[in-house]
VEXDREN-2710 file (C-alpha; in Angstrom, 1 decimal):
% VEXDREN-2710
k/r/px/py/pz
1/MET/157.3/118.8/180.5
2/PRO/154.7/121.4/181.4
3/ASP/151.2/121.1/180.0
4/LEU/150.6/122.7/176.6
5/LEU/147.5/124.4/175.3
6/LEU/146.1/123.8/171.9
7/CYS/143.9/126.6/170.6
8/GLY/142.0/125.1/167.7
9/SER/139.2/123.0/169.0
10/SER/135.7/124.2/167.9
11/PHE/134.9/125.7/171.3
12/ASP/138.1/127.5/172.0
13/CYS/138.4/129.7/168.9
14/CYS/135.0/129.9/167.3
15/MET/133.6/132.8/169.4
16/PRO/134.0/136.2/167.7
17/HIS/136.0/138.4/170.0
18/ALA/138.4/141.4/170.3
19/HIS/141.2/142.1/172.7
20/GLU/143.8/144.7/173.4
21/CYS/146.8/142.6/172.4
22/GLU/148.0/142.0/168.9
23/GLU/148.1/138.4/167.7
24/MET/150.0/136.6/164.9
25/PHE/148.9/133.1/163.8
26/TYR/151.2/130.9/161.8
27/VAL/149.4/127.9/160.3
28/VAL/151.6/124.9/161.0
29/GLU/149.2/122.4/159.3
30/GLY/145.8/122.4/157.7
31/GLU/144.0/125.6/156.8
32/VAL/141.7/128.0/158.6
33/ALA/139.3/130.7/157.5
34/VAL/140.3/133.9/159.3
35/PHE/137.6/136.6/159.8
36/CYS/138.9/140.0/160.8
37/HIS/137.0/143.3/160.6
38/ASP/134.8/142.7/157.5
39/GLN/137.2/140.5/155.6
40/ARG/137.7/136.8/155.2
41/THR/141.1/135.2/154.5
42/LEU/142.0/131.6/153.8
43/ALA/145.2/130.8/155.7
44/ALA/146.8/127.5/154.5
45/THR/149.8/125.7/155.9
46/GLY/152.8/128.1/156.0
47/SER/150.6/131.2/156.1
48/ALA/150.9/133.9/158.8
49/VAL/148.0/136.2/159.7
50/ASN/148.3/139.3/161.9
51/ILE/145.4/140.4/164.0
52/PRO/145.7/144.0/165.2
53/GLY/144.7/144.9/168.8
54/TRP/141.0/145.4/169.3
55/ALA/140.2/144.0/165.8
56/PRO/137.0/142.0/165.9
57/HIS/138.0/138.5/164.7
58/VAL/137.5/134.7/164.8
59/PHE/138.9/131.8/162.9
60/HIS/137.3/128.5/161.9
61/ASN/138.6/125.3/160.5
62/LEU/136.0/124.8/157.8
63/SER/137.4/121.5/156.6
64/THR/137.4/117.9/157.9
65/VAL/141.3/118.0/158.2
66/PRO/142.7/119.1/161.6
67/ALA/144.5/122.4/161.7
68/ARG/147.3/123.4/164.0
69/LEU/148.3/127.0/164.6
70/PHE/151.2/128.7/166.4
71/CYS/150.1/131.9/168.1
72/VAL/152.3/134.8/169.1
73/VAL/150.7/137.5/171.3
74/ALA/152.1/141.0/172.1
75/ALA/152.0/142.1/174.8
76/ALA/152.1/138.7/176.7
77/GLY/149.3/137.6/179.0
78/LEU/146.6/136.2/176.8
79/GLU/148.0/132.7/177.5
80/ARG/146.4/133.0/181.0
81/GLU/143.0/133.4/179.4
82/PHE/143.7/130.3/177.2
83/LEU/144.6/128.4/180.4
84/GLU/141.3/129.4/181.9
85/ILE/139.1/128.5/178.9
86/GLY/140.9/125.8/176.9
87/PRO/141.5/122.2/177.4
88/ARG/145.1/121.2/178.2
89/VAL/146.9/118.7/176.0
90/ALA/149.9/116.5/176.6
91/THR/152.0/117.6/173.7
92/ARG/152.0/120.3/171.0
93/THR/150.6/117.8/168.5
94/THR/148.0/116.1/170.8
95/PRO/144.4/116.9/169.6
96/PRO/142.2/118.5/172.2
97/PRO/140.0/116.2/174.2
98/PRO/136.3/116.0/173.2
99/VAL/134.1/118.3/175.2
100/ALA/130.4/117.4/175.8
101/SER/127.8/119.8/174.4
102/GLU/126.5/120.8/177.9
103/LYS/130.1/121.6/179.0
104/LYS/130.6/123.8/175.9
105/GLY/127.4/125.6/176.7
106/GLU/128.6/126.2/180.3
107/ARG/132.0/127.5/179.0
108/LYS/130.3/129.8/176.5
109/LYS/128.2/131.4/179.2
110/LYS/131.3/132.1/181.3
111/MET/133.3/133.6/178.4
112/PRO/132.2/137.3/178.6
113/GLU/133.2/137.3/182.3
114/ILE/136.5/135.6/181.6
115/ALA/137.3/137.8/178.6
116/LYS/136.6/141.0/180.7
117/LYS/139.3/139.8/183.2
118/TYR/141.9/139.9/180.3
119/ASN/140.8/143.2/178.7
120/ALA/138.9/141.4/176.0
121/ARG/135.2/141.2/174.9
122/ILE/133.1/138.5/173.3
123/LEU/131.1/139.7/170.2
124/PRO/127.7/138.4/169.0
125/PRO/128.0/134.9/167.6
126/ASP/126.7/136.0/164.2
127/THR/129.2/138.8/163.7
128/PHE/130.9/137.2/160.7
129/ASN/128.0/135.0/159.4
130/HIS/127.5/137.2/156.4
131/LEU/131.0/136.1/155.2
132/MET/130.1/132.4/155.3
133/SER/128.0/130.1/153.1
134/THR/124.9/128.3/154.5
135/GLU/127.0/125.0/154.4
136/GLU/129.8/126.6/156.3
137/LEU/127.4/128.0/158.9
138/LYS/126.0/124.5/159.4
139/LEU/129.5/123.0/159.8
140/VAL/130.4/125.6/162.4
141/ALA/127.1/124.9/164.3
142/ALA/127.7/121.2/164.2
143/ALA/131.2/121.6/165.5
144/ASP/129.8/123.6/168.4
145/GLY/127.3/120.9/169.2
146/GLU/124.3/122.9/168.0
END
């Protein structure tokens, strides 16, 4: 069986960004807060969220319960970026391996260059901070190893 990618660890999906392709996320389990443009949506198990092309967005798991998402991208190709930035997992339900704080920092520094290769851009880390509580901001920072 080929390696699978899990997008959902704190590093992989917590950087605000935008890209040309359109995405649809289906929440298989758990819940995530989805930030798109200037709106916040709570997506629980069974929810689907569409992200239009070039829409500034990010999503965060703001709970202590793992979340698992199924992502559909149109047009195809974003999976190559995921392969370049995300940890591989053995199965579709295997949690991502832990990533040391220094390694996360190295990956974050490389993200703008990687994103550019895939017609995407990384946005300032505080892009959606105004839509989160102080407690949620602390949770996100802790998940990022800050």
